[in-house]
N, C-alpha and C positions, 0 to 999 in steps of 0.2 A: 504494500500500500504506500503510495506516495502522497503524503498529506501536503496541502498547500496549493494544489492546482487542479482545476476541473477541466479535463481535456475536452469535454463536450461543449462547454460554454466559454472556454478560453478565459477563465477567471479563477480566482482562488480564495477560499475561506476554509482554513483547516478545521475550525470548530464545526462549521456546517457540514463539511465532508464527514467528520466523525459522527455527527448526529445522524446523518443519512445511513452510514454504515451500520450503526446500532439499530436503526429502524428496519434495516434490511435483514436483521437477524445475525449479523456478525458479532461474535462474542469476544474476540481477541484478535489483535492485529499488530504488525510490526512494519516499520519502513522508514524511509528517509523523507525529509522535507525537500520539496523541489520548488523552483521558481523559473518558469520558462523564460522570463525576461533576462535571466543571467546567461542564457545560451548566446553564443557568439561574442561574448565580452572578451576583451583582450586577456590573454593568459595571466598577465601580471595582476589582474583583479580577482582571480579565482581564490587566492588565499583568504581574502576578506569575505567572498561569497560563501565559501565552504564554512567558515566560522559562523556566519549569520544563519545559514541553513541548519547547521547542527544545533546551534543555540535554540532555534525555533522548535526543532524536533524534541529537544530536552524539555522545553517549556510545555509542549503539548503532553509529553509523557508525565510531567509533574501534575498536570491538570486531570489526567485520565490514567492513573497508575495501574488500575485493574483491567484496562482495556487496550492501551497502546504502549508498545515497547519501541523506543527510539532506535533507529538505525543512523549511521553517520556516513558522511561523505569523506573520502580521501582522494588524493590526486597524485599521480606519479611525478608531476613536475614540482611538487611540494613535499619532498620526502620527509624532511625534519618535522614539518607541520603535521603530516599524515601520521608519523610515528607518535607524536605527542597526542594527537586525537585518539589513536588506538589505545594508548596507555590510559587516557582519561576514560574512554568508553569501558575498558576492562575494569578500572577502578570503580565505576558506577555500578558494575554488575550486569 
């Protein structure tokens, strides 16, 4: 599940997406936050984008701990950042 973007309507509201998932009978999900507006951005911007998206996923997880498990983004052009992200993700359990 990718929270944060509605592929059908080309818009995003993570909380609405989760409400709809629950209404559809989904009882547990995991995934990453996405933002289609970040596609095509210069590669040097991706470090900030990755941090923003991961922070959003953790925020949603904190709001819905019994329903949503956050996934995280990493990037091969940001090895140090990606390793830091994975250590933090492991620390969070």
